[in-house]
MISEKE-27482 format. One record per residue (C-alpha): x, y, z. Coordinates in steps of 0.25 Angstrom, whole numbers, padded with zeros to 4 digits, always signed. Layout:
N
XYZ ...
This chain:
89
+0108+0118+0031 +0108+0102+0030 +0114+0101+0044 +0103+0111+0049 +0091+0102+0043 +0098+0091+0048 +0099+0097+0062 +0085+0101+0061 +0080+0087+0058 +0088+0081+0069 +0082+0091+0080 +0068+0088+0075 +0070+0073+0075 +0077+0074+0090 +0065+0082+0094 +0055+0072+0088 +0062+0061+0096 +0063+0068+0108 +0048+0071+0108 +0044+0056+0105 +0053+0052+0116 +0045+0061+0127 +0032+0055+0130 +0020+0062+0126 +0014+0072+0136 +0000+0075+0137 -0003+0090+0136 -0012+0091+0149 -0019+0105+0152 -0023+0108+0166 -0035+0116+0167 -0038+0123+0181 -0050+0118+0189 -0061+0128+0191 -0061+0133+0204 -0071+0127+0213 -0080+0137+0220 -0080+0137+0235 -0090+0130+0242 -0102+0139+0244 -0104+0141+0258 -0117+0149+0256 -0126+0136+0255 -0118+0130+0267 -0122+0142+0276 -0137+0141+0271 -0137+0126+0275 -0132+0129+0289 -0141+0141+0290 -0154+0132+0287 -0149+0122+0296 -0147+0131+0308 -0161+0137+0306 -0168+0123+0305 -0161+0119+0318 -0165+0131+0325 -0179+0130+0320 -0179+0115+0325 -0174+0119+0339 -0184+0130+0340 -0196+0120+0336 -0191+0110+0346 -0190+0120+0358 -0204+0125+0354 -0210+0110+0353 -0204+0108+0366 -0209+0120+0373 -0223+0117+0367 -0223+0103+0371 -0218+0106+0385 -0229+0117+0387 -0240+0107+0383 -0235+0098+0392 -0236+0107+0403 -0251+0113+0399 -0256+0098+0399 -0249+0094+0412 -0260+0093+0423 -0258+0103+0434 -0263+0105+0448 -0278+0109+0450 -0280+0124+0446 -0269+0125+0436 -0270+0126+0422 -0266+0112+0418 -0276+0106+0427 -0287+0098+0422 -0297+0100+0435 -0306+0110+0434 
């Protein structure tokens, strides 16, 4: 019985020496990051649609302004006698 007690004390002492010799290890827990949602394509499509519509409106307005301006120049230009644009009556 004494030998068994001596053996257990020796084993306990050896395990204490071994644990003191090892550097302390920090317990690190890794928590998984939440998955990032994919970038929304809906708002991108809305932005592109708005830009396309605005571009079309600007182009149409420019064409209408050009046509109206050129038609005014044609009506104002003096023409030969007897035509619509002539000032001689």
